[in-house]
KOLGU-235738 format. One record per residue (C-alpha): residue number from 1; x, y, z; residue in three letters. Coordinates in steps of 0.02 Angstrom, whole numbers, plus 50000, padded with zeros to 5 digits. Each point is the difference from the previous one (the first is absolute). Example, Ala and Ser with C-alpha at 12.3 -4.5 7.8 and 13.67 -1.06 7.14 Angstrom:
# residues 2
REC   pos       u       v       w   code
REC     1   50615   49775   50390    ALA
REC     2   50069   50172   49967    SER
END
This chain:
# residues 361
REC   pos       u       v       w   code
REC     1   56445   50462   49931    UNK
REC     2   49837   50087   50040    UNK
REC     3   49936   50047   50169    UNK
REC     4   49843   50054   50097    UNK
REC     5   49987   50049   50179    UNK
REC     6   49886   50018   50152    UNK
REC     7   50004   50011   50187    UNK
REC     8   49932   49910   50153    UNK
REC     9   49907   50143   50091    UNK
REC    10   50000   49974   50191    UNK
REC    11   49892   50109   50109    UNK
REC    12   50042   49984   50185    UNK
REC    13   49880   50017   50142    UNK
REC    14   50053   50126   50135    UNK
REC    15   50124   50012   50072    UNK
REC    16   50097   50005   49832    UNK
REC    17   50189   49959   49992    UNK
REC    18   50101   50161   50024    UNK
REC    19   50151   49930   49930    UNK
REC    20   50045   49927   49829    UNK
REC    21   49943   49822   49974    UNK
REC    22   50133   49890   49923    UNK
REC    23   49997   49811   49994    UNK
REC    24   50149   49880   50018    UNK
REC    25   50027   49906   49833    UNK
REC    26   49941   49832   50072    UNK
REC    27   49832   50073   50063    UNK
REC    28   49981   50105   49836    UNK
REC    29   50020   49841   49903    UNK
REC    30   49854   49926   50090    UNK
REC    31   49888   50156   49970    UNK
REC    32   50046   49994   49811    UNK
REC    33   49952   49816   49986    UNK
REC    34   49827   50053   50070    UNK
REC    35   49988   50147   49881    UNK
REC    36   50049   49881   49856    UNK
REC    37   49858   49879   50046    UNK
REC    38   49876   50147   49998    UNK
REC    39   50065   50069   49829    UNK
REC    40   49988   49820   49928    UNK
REC    41   49815   50006   50033    UNK
REC    42   49966   50181   49950    UNK
REC    43   50116   50001   49851    UNK
REC    44   50048   49827   49944    UNK
REC    45   50124   50055   49870    UNK
REC    46   50104   50069   50147    UNK
REC    47   50062   49827   50028    UNK
REC    48   50098   50009   49833    UNK
REC    49   50089   50157   50063    UNK
REC    50   50133   50040   50123    UNK
REC    51   49925   50082   50161    UNK
REC    52   50124   50121   50074    UNK
REC    53   49959   50104   50158    UNK
REC    54   50080   50101   50136    UNK
REC    55   49983   49939   50179    UNK
REC    56   49945   50159   50073    UNK
REC    57   49854   50111   50013    UNK
REC    58   49999   50176   49932    UNK
REC    59   49898   50160   49998    UNK
REC    60   49926   50031   49833    UNK
REC    61   50102   50158   49977    UNK
REC    62   50157   49894   49999    UNK
REC    63   49937   49888   49864    UNK
REC    64   49923   50140   49891    UNK
REC    65   50159   50095   49954    UNK
REC    66   50062   50054   49827    UNK
REC    67   50094   49861   49916    UNK
REC    68   49923   49874   50121    UNK
REC    69   50165   49976   50091    UNK
REC    70   49939   49850   50115    UNK
REC    71   49933   49900   49844    UNK
REC    72   50162   50035   49899    UNK
REC    73   50105   49942   50149    UNK
REC    74   49900   49836   50014    UNK
REC    75   50029   49974   49814    UNK
REC    76   50187   50038   50019    UNK
REC    77   50018   49880   50149    UNK
REC    78   49906   49865   49915    UNK
REC    79   50108   50018   49844    UNK
REC    80   50148   49976   50106    UNK
REC    81   49951   49825   50044    UNK
REC    82   50020   49940   49816    UNK
REC    83   49882   49896   49897    UNK
REC    84   49882   49888   50087    UNK
REC    85   49854   49889   49955    UNK
REC    86   49839   50088   49970    UNK
REC    87   49875   50007   50147    UNK
REC    88   50133   50028   50137    UNK
REC    89   49954   50115   50150    UNK
REC    90   50136   50117   50073    UNK
REC    91   49990   50105   50155    UNK
REC    92   50127   50125   50050    UNK
REC    93   49983   50016   50194    UNK
REC    94   50100   50061   50143    UNK
REC    95   50152   49934   50079    UNK
REC    96   50041   50072   50176    UNK
REC    97   49853   50124   49972    UNK
REC    98   50085   50066   49838    UNK
REC    99   49925   49982   49826    UNK
REC   100   50123   49940   49862    UNK
REC   101   50000   50179   49923    UNK
REC   102   49988   50171   50074    UNK
REC   103   49863   50037   49869    UNK
REC   104   49890   49861   50071    UNK
REC   105   50010   50069   50180    UNK
REC   106   49824   50070   50056    UNK
REC   107   50028   50181   50051    UNK
REC   108   49970   50026   50183    UNK
REC   109   49925   50182   49969    UNK
REC   110   49854   49903   49904    UNK
REC   111   49967   49862   50122    UNK
REC   112   49859   50061   50103    UNK
REC   113   49856   49960   49880    UNK
REC   114   49864   49868   50032    UNK
REC   115   50015   49943   49815    UNK
REC   116   50161   49922   49944    UNK
REC   117   50040   49909   49834    UNK
REC   118   50112   49857   49947    UNK
REC   119   50053   50018   49823    UNK
REC   120   50020   49852   49882    UNK
REC   121   50036   49969   49819    UNK
REC   122   49958   49868   49870    UNK
REC   123   50137   49974   49873    UNK
REC   124   49990   49889   49847    UNK
REC   125   49952   49975   49821    UNK
REC   126   49891   50141   49931    UNK
REC   127   49847   49884   49969    UNK
REC   128   49996   49929   50175    UNK
REC   129   50031   50168   50085    UNK
REC   130   49860   50085   49894    UNK
REC   131   49876   49861   50037    UNK
REC   132   50044   50010   50191    UNK
REC   133   49988   50196   49995    UNK
REC   134   49827   49990   49919    UNK
REC   135   49939   49880   50132    UNK
REC   136   50065   50115   50140    UNK
REC   137   49915   50150   49926    UNK
REC   138   49839   49908   49981    UNK
REC   139   49991   49902   50165    UNK
REC   140   50095   50101   50138    UNK
REC   141   49865   50121   50027    UNK
REC   142   49861   49873   50038    UNK
REC   143   50104   49844   50051    UNK
REC   144   50161   50070   50060    UNK
REC   145   49992   49969   50187    UNK
REC   146   50157   49906   50056    UNK
REC   147   49974   49817   50052    UNK
REC   148   50008   49923   50165    UNK
REC   149   50183   49955   49981    UNK
REC   150   50050   50181   49979    UNK
REC   151   49889   50062   50145    UNK
REC   152   50065   49868   50116    UNK
REC   153   50183   50040   49962    UNK
REC   154   49975   50182   50025    UNK
REC   155   49913   49985   50172    UNK
REC   156   50121   49865   50065    UNK
REC   157   50167   50073   49928    UNK
REC   158   49966   50186   50023    UNK
REC   159   49913   49978   50167    UNK
REC   160   49870   50132   49947    UNK
REC   161   49816   49999   49960    UNK
REC   162   49965   50023   49823    UNK
REC   163   49841   50079   49947    UNK
REC   164   50009   49931   49827    UNK
REC   165   50128   49949   49862    UNK
REC   166   49961   50001   49818    UNK
REC   167   50088   50004   49825    UNK
REC   168   50003   50162   49894    UNK
REC   169   50075   50030   49835    UNK
REC   170   50106   50153   49959    UNK
REC   171   49846   50087   49930    UNK
REC   172   49898   49959   50156    UNK
REC   173   50138   50074   50109    UNK
REC   174   50004   50161   49893    UNK
REC   175   49815   50013   50011    UNK
REC   176   49993   49968   50192    UNK
REC   177   50137   50133   50028    UNK
REC   178   49910   50124   49891    UNK
REC   179   49840   49979   50091    UNK
REC   180   50083   50015   50177    UNK
REC   181   50094   50164   49948    UNK
REC   182   49844   50070   49918    UNK
REC   183   49909   49966   50162    UNK
REC   184   50140   50087   50094    UNK
REC   185   49989   50153   49897    UNK
REC   186   50164   49965   49908    UNK
REC   187   49928   49952   49835    UNK
REC   188   50097   50131   49897    UNK
REC   189   50159   49935   50074    UNK
REC   190   49960   49819   49938    UNK
REC   191   49978   50068   49815    UNK
REC   192   50180   50047   50012    UNK
REC   193   50058   49831   50076    UNK
REC   194   49897   49906   49871    UNK
REC   195   50080   50092   49858    UNK
REC   196   50179   49965   50073    UNK
REC   197   49954   49816   50013    UNK
REC   198   49913   49961   49834    UNK
REC   199   50056   50139   49883    UNK
REC   200   50162   50074   50071    UNK
REC   201   50047   50076   49829    UNK
REC   202   49835   50105   50004    UNK
REC   203   49962   50164   50091    UNK
REC   204   49843   50041   50097    UNK
REC   205   49936   50141   50098    UNK
REC   206   49855   50009   50123    UNK
REC   207   49913   50142   50087    UNK
REC   208   50004   49995   50195    UNK
REC   209   49866   50028   50120    UNK
REC   210   49997   50177   50078    UNK
REC   211   50113   50063   49865    UNK
REC   212   50163   49954   49910    UNK
REC   213   50057   49861   49888    UNK
REC   214   50113   49844   50001    UNK
REC   215   50088   49940   49843    UNK
REC   216   50113   49851   49947    UNK
REC   217   50133   50004   49871    UNK
REC   218   50183   49931   49974    UNK
REC   219   49973   49886   50147    UNK
REC   220   49963   50136   50129    UNK
REC   221   49846   50081   50074    UNK
REC   222   49985   50186   50026    UNK
REC   223   49858   50081   50097    UNK
REC   224   49948   50183   50015    UNK
REC   225   49877   50049   50140    UNK
REC   226   49901   50155   50030    UNK
REC   227   50077   50101   50147    UNK
REC   228   49917   50088   50144    UNK
REC   229   50001   50167   49906    UNK
REC   230   49895   49918   49859    UNK
REC   231   49870   49932   50119    UNK
REC   232   49985   50170   50093    UNK
REC   233   49973   50085   49835    UNK
REC   234   49865   49876   49946    UNK
REC   235   49899   49981   50158    UNK
REC   236   49894   50112   50112    UNK
REC   237   50108   49997   50152    UNK
REC   238   50155   49930   50092    UNK
REC   239   49913   49856   50076    UNK
REC   240   49941   49929   49837    UNK
REC   241   50174   50032   49920    UNK
REC   242   50084   49913   50138    UNK
REC   243   49896   49843   49989    UNK
REC   244   50022   49992   49810    UNK
REC   245   50181   50026   50014    UNK
REC   246   50014   49866   50136    UNK
REC   247   49907   49876   49891    UNK
REC   248   50119   50040   49857    UNK
REC   249   50151   49968   50115    UNK
REC   250   49919   49841   50064    UNK
REC   251   49987   49937   49826    UNK
REC   252   50179   50054   49951    UNK
REC   253   50070   49906   50153    UNK
REC   254   49904   49851   49971    UNK
REC   255   50040   49992   49810    UNK
REC   256   50182   50036   50036    UNK
REC   257   50014   49852   50121    UNK
REC   258   49898   49888   49881    UNK
REC   259   50108   50036   49848    UNK
REC   260   50158   49967   50103    UNK
REC   261   49932   49835   50062    UNK
REC   262   49968   49951   49818    UNK
REC   263   50184   50042   49955    UNK
REC   264   49952   50158   49906    UNK
REC   265   50108   50159   50034    UNK
REC   266   49894   50154   50010    UNK
REC   267   50025   50187   50018    UNK
REC   268   49869   50124   50066    UNK
REC   269   49987   50184   49975    UNK
REC   270   49886   50144   50045    UNK
REC   271   49911   50072   49860    UNK
REC   272   50045   50181   49961    UNK
REC   273   49956   50102   50153    UNK
REC   274   49908   50166   50003    UNK
REC   275   50106   50042   50153    UNK
REC   276   50183   50016   49996    UNK
REC   277   50003   49958   50194    UNK
REC   278   49941   49824   49969    UNK
REC   279   50161   49904   49954    UNK
REC   280   50021   49816   49955    UNK
REC   281   50142   49928   50098    UNK
REC   282   50105   49854   49929    UNK
REC   283   50148   49897   50055    UNK
REC   284   50129   50114   49922    UNK
REC   285   49939   50158   50085    UNK
REC   286   50103   50079   50142    UNK
REC   287   49927   50048   50167    UNK
REC   288   49896   50151   49951    UNK
REC   289   50005   50103   50160    UNK
REC   290   50119   50123   50085    UNK
REC   291   50050   50009   50181    UNK
REC   292   49859   50074   50105    UNK
REC   293   49857   49940   49889    UNK
REC   294   49838   49941   50069    UNK
REC   295   49951   49830   49931    UNK
REC   296   49824   49924   50009    UNK
REC   297   49958   49818   49958    UNK
REC   298   49832   50007   49913    UNK
REC   299   49898   49843   50044    UNK
REC   300   49837   49922   49943    UNK
REC   301   49911   49871   50108    UNK
REC   302   49991   49872   49860    UNK
REC   303   50176   50038   49927    UNK
REC   304   50116   50046   50145    UNK
REC   305   50126   50130   49939    UNK
REC   306   49955   50074   49834    UNK
REC   307   50126   50132   49981    UNK
REC   308   50117   50125   50098    UNK
REC   309   49969   50185   50014    UNK
REC   310   50152   50120   50009    UNK
REC   311   49992   50172   50073    UNK
REC   312   50164   50085   49974    UNK
REC   313   50059   50136   50124    UNK
REC   314   49996   50135   49863    UNK
REC   315   49815   49961   49973    UNK
REC   316   49998   49879   49852    UNK
REC   317   49878   49855   50004    UNK
REC   318   49994   49840   49896    UNK
REC   319   49940   49820   50015    UNK
REC   320   50098   49850   49945    UNK
REC   321   49901   49842   49937    UNK
REC   322   50113   49843   49995    UNK
REC   323   49901   49874   49882    UNK
REC   324   50122   49851   50036    UNK
REC   325   50029   49918   50175    UNK
REC   326   50188   50027   50004    UNK
REC   327   50002   50190   49968    UNK
REC   328   49857   50011   50129    UNK
REC   329   50104   49906   50124    UNK
REC   330   50152   50100   49970    UNK
REC   331   49920   50164   50010    UNK
REC   332   49912   49962   50166    UNK
REC   333   50158   49927   50071    UNK
REC   334   50099   50155   49953    UNK
REC   335   49860   50113   50077    UNK
REC   336   50004   49901   50162    UNK
REC   337   50188   50001   50011    UNK
REC   338   50014   50190   49973    UNK
REC   339   49855   50023   50131    UNK
REC   340   50095   49890   50117    UNK
REC   341   50159   50108   49995    UNK
REC   342   49897   50163   50005    UNK
REC   343   50039   50058   49826    UNK
REC   344   49813   50005   49956    UNK
REC   345   49829   49981   50086    UNK
REC   346   49888   49855   49955    UNK
REC   347   49810   49994   50022    UNK
REC   348   49859   49895   49939    UNK
REC   349   49830   50057   49937    UNK
REC   350   49864   49931   49890    UNK
REC   351   49999   50023   49814    UNK
REC   352   49831   50079   50019    UNK
REC   353   50069   50138   50113    UNK
REC   354   50121   50045   49867    UNK
REC   355   49897   49982   49847    UNK
REC   356   49945   50185   49990    UNK
REC   357   50171   50062   50034    UNK
REC   358   50082   49898   49864    UNK
REC   359   49872   50038   49865    UNK
REC   360   50051   50103   49850    UNK
REC   361   50014   50185   50021    UNK
END
């Protein structure tokens, strides 16, 4: 049995839903019937295929994950229904607000976007699926707006104003996501995600803006970014160095969150530093200060806390850079706890105030 797939892309007008959108099975069935009617006009061979869908709306990141887990789960659930006549439509909706499989639950952390996607599959004989897929690729771009039945259902059932709804192929969704991420300055991270989706057995490495690299191999992304010392060594003064480093950290934080949303584990490291006082801080590292130390949170207006400077009573000075959220949270929590009980003092200064101090000697 062959398959092809697509999505119904729904763009909400403000205010957008802040929680996941799941449809009870009986309502989802009505929506899928309206989708089937549209597909019969756009890709007539679709009527010879089984139409299978999830009765929920997802962020693109949850759909575009290595191994295509939502698609695979729809195929698995459809297979559990046994053989049926060709041309059947099957929706897996919610019962008591819960989807029939944990894999089909829209993730709350990704639920705030204006654009959401309902995934569907066409399953059937290779000839019919190939013909339907060809029509979809040819016609969706110019003629893929959802029909009146779909739009009426979305407005009435969801109680939200829909700016527009249209059909996209998987290739369309990939291209749309690539364009959005490129416009957001995260294009290099998309190159990693695209490889993980379409050629997971291959490796790829890309240069990052403002220094560093990001590579994908063996199912994992590894990034190396240029530290503050590198920016200090390559620019005319601390102000320029701080802004370059801040842009690097902004990209790293955004790329890290993006990769995680797409189901890709990633690890980030500082490139070799010219200053032994600039130290990467990871989850396995112990609290790095003695009693009586003076700690300073280093902040940047666009980033918040970027690092933690440590002045030891004996005169030593270093700065810790946690590149993942959890080590950052734990390091700051430990600093605040030790400050509360008087073991250390804790201050806050801007990264720019400290740039000249933390440069290489």
